C-alpha positions in Angstrom: 0.0 0.0 0.0 1.3 3.5 -0.9 1.7 6.2 1.7 0.6 9.8 1.1 2.3 12.7 2.7 0.4 15.3 4.8 0.6 18.2 2.4 -0.8 16.1 -0.4 -3.6 14.8 1.8 -4.5 18.3 2.9 -4.6 19.5 -0.7 -6.9 16.6 -1.6 -9.2 17.4 1.3 -9.2 21.1 0.4 -10.2 20.4 -3.2 -12.8 17.8 -2.5 -14.6 19.9 0.2 -14.4 23.1 -1.9 -15.8 21.3 -5.0 -18.6 19.8 -2.9 -19.4 23.1 -1.2 -19.5 25.0 -4.5 -21.9 22.4 -6.0 -24.2 21.6 -3.1 -23.0 22.6 0.4 -23.9 26.3 0.2 -27.6 25.3 0.2 -27.2 23.7 3.7 -26.0 26.9 5.4 -28.6 29.3 6.6 -28.8 32.7 5.1 -29.3 34.7 8.3 -28.5 38.4 8.8 -25.2 38.5 10.6 -21.8 40.4 10.5 -19.5 39.4 7.6 -17.6 36.3 8.7 -13.8 36.4 8.7 -13.8 32.9 7.1 -16.2 31.5 4.5 -18.2 28.4 5.3 -16.2 26.1 3.0 -12.9 27.3 4.6 -14.3 26.5 8.0 -15.4 23.1 6.9 -12.0 22.3 5.3 -10.2 23.4 8.5 -12.4 21.3 10.7 -12.0 18.2 8.6 -8.2 18.6 8.3 -7.9 18.9 12.1 -9.7 15.6 12.7 
């Protein structure tokens, strides 16, 4: 079995989550009035997944 290095794995996670969010994920986030976030929803999801 081949091993994958951490930077490559994080890049794959980043691309997969971003592609999914652009196609479908944005519909799952509520559109409530609030201050402008410092991170977008897909950046927050990628970071959370990468930390696990």
